TORDO-206963 format. One record per residue (C-alpha): residue number from 1; chain; z, y, x. Coordinates in nm, 2 decimals. Each point is the difference from the previous one (the first is absolute). Layout:
! residues N
- NUM:A:Z:Y:X
...
END
This chain:
! residues 463
- 1:A:7.74:19.03:2.75
- 2:A:-0.25:0.14:-0.24
- 3:A:-0.36:0.02:0.11
- 4:A:-0.19:0.33:-0.02
- 5:A:-0.37:0.00:-0.11
- 6:A:-0.23:0.29:0.01
- 7:A:-0.31:0.02:-0.23
- 8:A:-0.26:0.24:0.14
- 9:A:-0.23:0.12:-0.28
- 10:A:-0.36:0.04:0.14
- 11:A:-0.21:-0.09:-0.30
- 12:A:-0.09:0.36:-0.10
- 13:A:-0.37:0.09:-0.02
- 14:A:0.07:0.36:0.12
- 15:A:-0.21:0.18:-0.27
- 16:A:0.17:0.33:0.09
- 17:A:-0.06:-0.05:0.37
- 18:A:-0.37:-0.05:-0.03
- 19:A:-0.23:-0.20:0.22
- 20:A:-0.09:-0.37:0.01
- 21:A:0.31:-0.11:0.20
- 22:A:0.35:0.03:-0.17
- 23:A:0.24:0.24:0.17
- 24:A:0.22:-0.28:0.13
- 25:A:-0.28:-0.11:0.22
- 26:A:-0.08:0.34:0.14
- 27:A:0.05:0.06:0.38
- 28:A:0.31:0.20:0.10
- 29:A:0.12:0.05:0.35
- 30:A:-0.17:-0.30:0.15
- 31:A:0.07:-0.25:-0.28
- 32:A:-0.07:-0.05:-0.37
- 33:A:0.25:0.16:-0.24
- 34:A:0.12:-0.34:-0.13
- 35:A:0.03:-0.13:0.35
- 36:A:0.26:0.28:0.08
- 37:A:0.19:-0.09:-0.32
- 38:A:0.02:-0.37:0.06
- 39:A:0.10:0.06:0.36
- 40:A:0.31:0.20:-0.11
- 41:A:0.13:-0.29:-0.21
- 42:A:-0.11:-0.27:0.25
- 43:A:0.23:0.16:0.26
- 44:A:0.29:0.08:-0.22
- 45:A:0.29:-0.25:0.07
- 46:A:0.12:-0.01:-0.37
- 47:A:-0.34:-0.10:-0.14
- 48:A:-0.05:-0.38:-0.03
- 49:A:-0.34:-0.04:-0.17
- 50:A:-0.30:0.23:-0.09
- 51:A:-0.23:-0.05:-0.30
- 52:A:-0.32:0.20:-0.01
- 53:A:-0.16:0.05:-0.33
- 54:A:-0.36:0.10:0.05
- 55:A:-0.33:0.08:-0.18
- 56:A:-0.19:-0.33:0.02
- 57:A:-0.31:0.18:0.13
- 58:A:0.19:0.11:0.31
- 59:A:0.21:-0.31:0.06
- 60:A:-0.19:-0.07:0.32
- 61:A:0.13:0.33:0.14
- 62:A:0.36:-0.11:-0.03
- 63:A:-0.07:-0.35:0.13
- 64:A:-0.16:0.15:0.31
- 65:A:0.29:0.24:0.04
- 66:A:0.26:-0.27:-0.02
- 67:A:-0.19:-0.22:0.25
- 68:A:-0.08:0.28:0.25
- 69:A:0.36:0.13:0.00
- 70:A:0.17:-0.34:-0.02
- 71:A:0.22:0.12:-0.29
- 72:A:0.24:-0.29:-0.03
- 73:A:0.19:0.13:-0.31
- 74:A:-0.31:0.02:-0.22
- 75:A:0.03:-0.32:-0.20
- 76:A:-0.22:0.07:-0.30
- 77:A:-0.32:0.20:-0.06
- 78:A:-0.04:0.02:-0.38
- 79:A:-0.29:0.12:-0.21
- 80:A:0.12:0.30:-0.21
- 81:A:-0.06:0.11:-0.35
- 82:A:-0.17:0.29:-0.16
- 83:A:0.31:0.22:-0.02
- 84:A:0.30:0.07:0.22
- 85:A:0.23:-0.19:-0.25
- 86:A:-0.23:-0.31:0.01
- 87:A:0.00:0.00:0.38
- 88:A:0.38:0.05:0.02
- 89:A:0.05:-0.28:-0.25
- 90:A:-0.22:-0.24:0.19
- 91:A:0.20:0.07:0.32
- 92:A:0.34:-0.02:-0.18
- 93:A:-0.07:-0.34:-0.16
- 94:A:-0.14:-0.15:0.32
- 95:A:0.36:0.00:0.13
- 96:A:0.21:-0.31:-0.08
- 97:A:0.35:0.05:0.14
- 98:A:0.31:-0.15:-0.16
- 99:A:0.23:0.23:0.20
- 100:A:-0.12:0.31:-0.19
- 101:A:-0.16:0.16:0.30
- 102:A:-0.07:0.37:0.05
- 103:A:-0.35:0.13:-0.07
- 104:A:-0.15:0.32:0.14
- 105:A:-0.32:0.13:-0.16
- 106:A:-0.20:0.25:0.22
- 107:A:-0.33:0.18:-0.02
- 108:A:-0.24:-0.10:0.28
- 109:A:-0.10:0.36:0.02
- 110:A:0.34:0.12:0.12
- 111:A:-0.02:-0.08:0.37
- 112:A:0.28:0.24:0.10
- 113:A:0.30:-0.17:-0.16
- 114:A:0.29:-0.01:0.25
- 115:A:0.22:-0.29:0.11
- 116:A:0.29:0.21:-0.11
- 117:A:-0.13:0.02:-0.36
- 118:A:-0.07:-0.37:-0.02
- 119:A:0.34:-0.09:0.13
- 120:A:0.17:0.24:-0.24
- 121:A:-0.19:-0.15:-0.30
- 122:A:0.11:-0.35:0.10
- 123:A:0.36:0.11:0.05
- 124:A:0.02:0.17:-0.34
- 125:A:-0.13:-0.32:-0.17
- 126:A:0.35:-0.15:0.07
- 127:A:0.14:0.25:-0.25
- 128:A:-0.29:0.09:-0.24
- 129:A:-0.23:-0.23:-0.20
- 130:A:-0.29:0.22:0.11
- 131:A:-0.07:0.28:0.24
- 132:A:-0.24:0.28:0.00
- 133:A:-0.10:0.23:0.29
- 134:A:-0.05:0.37:-0.08
- 135:A:-0.01:0.35:0.15
- 136:A:0.11:0.33:-0.16
- 137:A:-0.27:0.18:-0.20
- 138:A:-0.06:0.33:0.19
- 139:A:-0.28:0.13:-0.22
- 140:A:0.04:0.10:-0.36
- 141:A:-0.11:-0.27:-0.23
- 142:A:-0.16:0.09:-0.33
- 143:A:-0.06:-0.21:-0.32
- 144:A:-0.33:0.07:-0.17
- 145:A:-0.09:-0.05:-0.36
- 146:A:-0.24:-0.25:-0.16
- 147:A:-0.30:0.21:0.09
- 148:A:0.10:0.02:0.36
- 149:A:-0.07:0.37:0.02
- 150:A:0.33:0.15:-0.11
- 151:A:0.35:-0.02:0.15
- 152:A:0.24:-0.16:-0.25
- 153:A:0.31:-0.01:0.21
- 154:A:0.14:0.07:0.35
- 155:A:0.28:-0.26:0.08
- 156:A:0.30:0.09:0.21
- 157:A:-0.13:-0.08:0.35
- 158:A:0.36:-0.08:0.13
- 159:A:0.00:-0.32:-0.21
- 160:A:-0.35:-0.12:0.11
- 161:A:-0.10:-0.22:0.29
- 162:A:-0.33:-0.14:0.12
- 163:A:-0.01:-0.37:0.02
- 164:A:-0.12:-0.19:0.31
- 165:A:-0.01:-0.36:0.11
- 166:A:0.13:-0.26:0.09
- 167:A:0.19:-0.06:-0.32
- 168:A:0.25:-0.28:0.03
- 169:A:0.11:-0.26:-0.26
- 170:A:0.21:-0.31:-0.04
- 171:A:-0.25:-0.27:-0.06
- 172:A:0.14:-0.11:-0.34
- 173:A:-0.01:0.36:-0.12
- 174:A:-0.36:0.08:0.08
- 175:A:-0.12:-0.34:-0.13
- 176:A:0.19:0.06:-0.33
- 177:A:-0.16:0.35:-0.02
- 178:A:-0.35:-0.15:0.03
- 179:A:0.08:-0.27:-0.26
- 180:A:0.09:0.27:-0.24
- 181:A:-0.31:0.20:0.10
- 182:A:-0.22:-0.29:-0.10
- 183:A:0.16:0.00:-0.35
- 184:A:0.05:0.37:-0.04
- 185:A:-0.20:0.21:0.24
- 186:A:0.14:0.35:0.10
- 187:A:-0.21:0.28:0.13
- 188:A:0.15:0.06:0.34
- 189:A:-0.14:0.09:0.35
- 190:A:0.22:-0.21:0.22
- 191:A:0.23:-0.30:0.00
- 192:A:0.33:0.18:-0.03
- 193:A:-0.13:0.15:-0.32
- 194:A:0.00:-0.35:-0.15
- 195:A:0.36:-0.06:0.10
- 196:A:0.11:0.33:-0.16
- 197:A:-0.21:-0.05:-0.31
- 198:A:0.14:-0.34:-0.07
- 199:A:0.35:0.09:0.09
- 200:A:0.03:-0.27:0.27
- 201:A:0.28:0.17:0.21
- 202:A:0.06:0.29:0.22
- 203:A:-0.27:0.15:0.23
- 204:A:0.15:0.14:0.32
- 205:A:-0.17:0.28:0.19
- 206:A:-0.07:0.00:0.37
- 207:A:-0.09:0.34:0.14
- 208:A:-0.36:-0.02:0.12
- 209:A:-0.19:0.19:0.27
- 210:A:-0.27:0.26:-0.01
- 211:A:-0.21:-0.19:0.24
- 212:A:-0.02:-0.30:-0.23
- 213:A:-0.32:0.13:-0.17
- 214:A:-0.23:-0.19:-0.22
- 215:A:-0.36:0.02:0.12
- 216:A:-0.19:0.07:-0.33
- 217:A:-0.28:0.25:0.08
- 218:A:-0.24:0.02:0.30
- 219:A:0.18:0.31:0.13
- 220:A:0.32:-0.20:0.02
- 221:A:-0.14:-0.18:0.29
- 222:A:-0.02:0.32:0.20
- 223:A:0.37:0.07:-0.08
- 224:A:0.08:-0.36:0.09
- 225:A:-0.17:0.04:0.34
- 226:A:0.22:0.30:0.07
- 227:A:0.31:-0.18:-0.11
- 228:A:-0.08:-0.27:0.26
- 229:A:-0.01:0.28:0.26
- 230:A:0.33:0.17:-0.09
- 231:A:0.21:-0.28:-0.14
- 232:A:0.31:-0.08:0.20
- 233:A:0.08:-0.36:0.06
- 234:A:0.37:-0.08:0.03
- 235:A:0.01:-0.27:0.27
- 236:A:0.31:-0.20:0.08
- 237:A:0.21:0.12:0.30
- 238:A:0.21:-0.32:0.01
- 239:A:0.01:-0.10:0.36
- 240:A:0.02:-0.37:-0.07
- 241:A:-0.37:-0.03:-0.09
- 242:A:-0.11:0.13:0.34
- 243:A:0.10:-0.34:0.14
- 244:A:-0.34:-0.13:-0.11
- 245:A:-0.15:0.22:0.27
- 246:A:0.12:-0.25:0.26
- 247:A:-0.29:-0.14:0.21
- 248:A:-0.25:0.22:-0.18
- 249:A:-0.26:0.17:0.22
- 250:A:-0.05:0.37:-0.05
- 251:A:-0.24:0.24:0.17
- 252:A:0.08:0.37:-0.03
- 253:A:-0.26:0.26:0.11
- 254:A:0.17:0.33:0.07
- 255:A:0.30:-0.22:0.08
- 256:A:0.14:0.18:0.31
- 257:A:0.15:0.30:-0.18
- 258:A:0.12:0.13:-0.34
- 259:A:-0.02:-0.23:-0.30
- 260:A:-0.21:-0.26:0.18
- 261:A:0.25:-0.04:0.28
- 262:A:0.28:-0.04:-0.26
- 263:A:-0.20:-0.27:-0.18
- 264:A:-0.04:-0.19:0.32
- 265:A:0.37:0.03:0.09
- 266:A:0.12:-0.09:-0.35
- 267:A:-0.23:-0.30:-0.03
- 268:A:0.11:-0.13:0.33
- 269:A:0.37:0.03:-0.11
- 270:A:-0.08:-0.24:-0.28
- 271:A:-0.17:-0.26:0.23
- 272:A:-0.36:0.10:-0.04
- 273:A:-0.25:0.01:0.29
- 274:A:-0.09:0.37:-0.02
- 275:A:-0.24:0.18:0.23
- 276:A:-0.06:0.38:0.02
- 277:A:-0.33:0.14:0.11
- 278:A:-0.11:0.35:0.07
- 279:A:-0.19:0.21:0.26
- 280:A:0.32:-0.03:0.21
- 281:A:-0.06:-0.37:0.02
- 282:A:-0.38:0.05:0.06
- 283:A:-0.11:-0.08:-0.36
- 284:A:-0.23:0.25:-0.16
- 285:A:-0.03:-0.04:-0.38
- 286:A:-0.34:0.17:0.00
- 287:A:-0.14:-0.27:0.22
- 288:A:-0.07:-0.34:-0.16
- 289:A:0.00:-0.19:0.33
- 290:A:0.34:0.14:0.09
- 291:A:0.15:-0.09:-0.34
- 292:A:-0.16:-0.35:0.00
- 293:A:0.13:-0.07:0.35
- 294:A:0.36:0.09:-0.10
- 295:A:-0.02:-0.22:-0.31
- 296:A:-0.15:-0.29:0.18
- 297:A:0.27:0.00:0.27
- 298:A:0.27:-0.02:-0.26
- 299:A:-0.19:-0.27:-0.19
- 300:A:-0.06:-0.21:0.31
- 301:A:0.37:0.02:0.08
- 302:A:0.13:-0.10:-0.35
- 303:A:-0.30:-0.16:-0.17
- 304:A:0.04:0.23:-0.30
- 305:A:0.05:0.36:-0.12
- 306:A:0.18:0.06:-0.33
- 307:A:0.00:0.38:-0.03
- 308:A:-0.19:0.29:0.14
- 309:A:0.14:0.35:-0.03
- 310:A:-0.17:0.33:0.09
- 311:A:0.21:0.31:0.04
- 312:A:-0.22:0.17:0.26
- 313:A:-0.08:0.36:-0.09
- 314:A:-0.03:0.34:0.15
- 315:A:0.03:0.34:-0.17
- 316:A:-0.16:0.32:0.12
- 317:A:0.09:0.31:-0.20
- 318:A:-0.24:0.29:-0.05
- 319:A:-0.24:0.16:-0.25
- 320:A:-0.34:-0.18:-0.02
- 321:A:-0.19:0.29:0.14
- 322:A:0.23:0.02:0.30
- 323:A:-0.01:-0.37:0.08
- 324:A:-0.24:-0.14:0.27
- 325:A:-0.23:-0.28:-0.10
- 326:A:0.12:-0.23:0.27
- 327:A:0.36:0.04:-0.12
- 328:A:-0.11:-0.07:-0.36
- 329:A:-0.20:-0.30:0.10
- 330:A:0.29:-0.15:0.20
- 331:A:0.24:0.04:-0.30
- 332:A:-0.24:-0.17:-0.24
- 333:A:-0.07:-0.28:0.25
- 334:A:0.36:-0.08:0.07
- 335:A:0.14:0.06:-0.35
- 336:A:-0.27:-0.16:-0.21
- 337:A:-0.26:-0.18:0.21
- 338:A:0.28:-0.16:0.20
- 339:A:0.13:-0.16:-0.32
- 340:A:-0.35:-0.13:-0.08
- 341:A:-0.03:-0.15:0.35
- 342:A:0.34:-0.17:-0.03
- 343:A:-0.08:-0.13:-0.35
- 344:A:-0.33:-0.15:0.12
- 345:A:0.14:-0.15:0.31
- 346:A:0.31:-0.14:-0.18
- 347:A:-0.19:-0.17:-0.28
- 348:A:-0.06:-0.34:0.17
- 349:A:0.36:-0.03:0.11
- 350:A:0.16:0.10:-0.33
- 351:A:-0.23:-0.23:-0.19
- 352:A:0.15:-0.29:0.18
- 353:A:0.35:0.08:-0.10
- 354:A:-0.07:0.18:-0.33
- 355:A:0.18:0.29:0.15
- 356:A:0.02:0.37:-0.06
- 357:A:-0.15:0.32:0.14
- 358:A:0.23:0.29:-0.04
- 359:A:-0.14:0.36:0.05
- 360:A:0.18:0.33:-0.01
- 361:A:-0.08:0.31:-0.21
- 362:A:0.19:0.33:-0.02
- 363:A:0.16:0.19:-0.29
- 364:A:-0.29:0.25:0.05
- 365:A:-0.26:-0.25:-0.11
- 366:A:0.03:0.08:-0.37
- 367:A:-0.10:0.36:0.06
- 368:A:-0.16:0.16:0.31
- 369:A:0.23:0.24:0.19
- 370:A:-0.10:0.32:0.16
- 371:A:-0.01:0.00:0.38
- 372:A:-0.03:-0.38:0.02
- 373:A:-0.29:-0.07:-0.23
- 374:A:-0.14:-0.27:0.23
- 375:A:0.33:-0.19:0.02
- 376:A:0.05:0.01:-0.37
- 377:A:-0.35:-0.11:-0.08
- 378:A:0.01:-0.29:0.25
- 379:A:0.32:-0.12:-0.17
- 380:A:-0.17:0.02:-0.34
- 381:A:-0.28:-0.21:0.14
- 382:A:0.25:-0.26:0.12
- 383:A:0.12:-0.05:-0.35
- 384:A:-0.35:-0.04:-0.15
- 385:A:-0.09:-0.24:0.29
- 386:A:0.31:-0.22:-0.05
- 387:A:-0.05:-0.03:-0.37
- 388:A:-0.37:-0.10:0.05
- 389:A:0.10:-0.25:0.26
- 390:A:0.27:-0.15:-0.22
- 391:A:-0.27:-0.09:-0.25
- 392:A:-0.26:-0.10:0.26
- 393:A:0.24:-0.24:0.17
- 394:A:0.20:-0.13:-0.30
- 395:A:-0.18:-0.33:-0.01
- 396:A:0.10:-0.07:0.36
- 397:A:0.37:0.05:-0.07
- 398:A:0.03:0.30:0.23
- 399:A:0.20:0.29:-0.15
- 400:A:-0.05:0.36:0.09
- 401:A:0.26:0.27:-0.07
- 402:A:0.08:0.36:0.10
- 403:A:0.34:0.15:0.09
- 404:A:0.02:0.37:-0.10
- 405:A:0.31:0.15:0.16
- 406:A:0.14:0.35:-0.06
- 407:A:0.08:0.22:0.30
- 408:A:0.13:-0.23:0.27
- 409:A:0.19:0.09:0.32
- 410:A:-0.27:-0.11:0.25
- 411:A:-0.14:0.12:0.33
- 412:A:-0.32:0.09:-0.18
- 413:A:0.18:0.23:-0.25
- 414:A:0.21:0.17:0.26
- 415:A:-0.31:0.08:0.21
- 416:A:-0.16:0.17:-0.30
- 417:A:0.30:0.16:-0.18
- 418:A:0.27:0.04:0.26
- 419:A:0.37:-0.03:-0.08
- 420:A:0.09:-0.11:-0.35
- 421:A:0.34:-0.11:-0.14
- 422:A:-0.02:-0.38:0.03
- 423:A:0.22:-0.05:-0.30
- 424:A:-0.29:0.13:-0.21
- 425:A:-0.25:-0.25:0.15
- 426:A:-0.04:-0.37:-0.04
- 427:A:0.11:-0.20:0.30
- 428:A:-0.28:-0.22:0.16
- 429:A:0.24:-0.29:-0.02
- 430:A:0.03:0.03:-0.38
- 431:A:-0.38:0.02:-0.04
- 432:A:-0.04:-0.30:0.23
- 433:A:0.23:-0.22:-0.22
- 434:A:-0.19:0.10:-0.31
- 435:A:-0.32:-0.09:0.18
- 436:A:0.14:-0.35:0.09
- 437:A:0.10:-0.04:-0.37
- 438:A:-0.36:0.07:-0.10
- 439:A:-0.13:-0.26:0.26
- 440:A:0.23:-0.26:-0.16
- 441:A:-0.11:0.10:-0.36
- 442:A:-0.28:-0.12:-0.23
- 443:A:-0.14:0.35:-0.03
- 444:A:-0.37:0.06:0.04
- 445:A:-0.21:0.31:-0.02
- 446:A:0.31:0.22:-0.05
- 447:A:0.13:0.33:0.14
- 448:A:0.37:-0.02:0.06
- 449:A:0.17:0.34:0.01
- 450:A:0.31:0.03:0.22
- 451:A:0.22:0.29:-0.10
- 452:A:0.30:0.16:0.16
- 453:A:0.21:-0.01:-0.32
- 454:A:-0.04:-0.38:-0.02
- 455:A:0.20:-0.03:0.32
- 456:A:0.31:0.10:-0.18
- 457:A:-0.06:-0.27:-0.26
- 458:A:0.04:-0.29:0.24
- 459:A:0.03:-0.07:0.37
- 460:A:-0.08:0.27:0.25
- 461:A:-0.15:-0.15:0.32
- 462:A:0.02:0.32:0.20
- 463:A:0.18:-0.02:0.33
END
């Protein structure tokens, strides 16, 4: 079977980005941009080896990233050239594979490429000599004259697409392209341009995704941060992978009702040792001693804790001027401070197992909602807190993520909104299984949206 290599180009100096540190080494949602990018290919099952081409001045950044994250697929870190073509060529000719492997070339500053896109590029290489990823051009594109100040032509937009990466190649094709480039250079901006320019076979097109942006300017980082907040991860709903929960130890705060209770029940059904805590069991998330005691009891019994989940929350509706301070304080303490307490008390246990802390937001966290401004703002704080912790704890191996479910048929919702058609709501069982998928994943510092319409795309765990 052919091997698949990916060359990640990280040798750019980021002159358009500004600053002393190239954009690929900027912080984004708890990690460096390039760290997010490598992580995607590291965890893709069809990628065999990763080659990182880097600016020699910043080689130590990549070496540190590989060591810290224990990236096993990164086999080479190569010093890049002065241009993109030189860096691509260095990466391409570092591969010596007699079976004519597949090669993907990807920009380090595209940290949102999806597993789906990567898989589709590899699949299409069975048929095409090369593959490009592109999206439709939605804006009008103009051609300017030599002065750059006058419009010379306006091409038909329906025939235009905007290129992305990764671009895929059969190894022999891209190596031949760069041999010809050495003899007869072409002025192109990407690697597919060489294949087209030298007539080295067909270039298939994979439909790209709008989220797969290239971080080029400083303001792109703000957009990228927002994408991390709203991007929807498609997690597997294959029941077979839940078998790995067997004998795992899970503590769920808010675990005696709603989604928390469903997580406990589902985890137990797959052989996990799952424990649900709440005020009903005498555990107060606002109280560090109470949380510590609960965790220590479980740890003393099993000798380890793999996952800690917090679904505990309250919601008190009302305008801010009508709310009493005691009610506001209680909501903040349970919804936000409770997560801080649970995180702090869980740290020593999760560090032992390199486990995961899973917190819960709400669909209202992206924009404050009238009548429950406190609830919305505490959920926004949870997301910010989780992303910061993911970075703070990354060296320990602890992962921190957030589940962001749409309206769910829980006791909390019924108390605040009364009767609603349950067919329009998520079932807590479905959210619980997505939560378990996240616990078993390699995700870190992410917000995972759970949407009602996704239930129809796979298994529905409602009962």
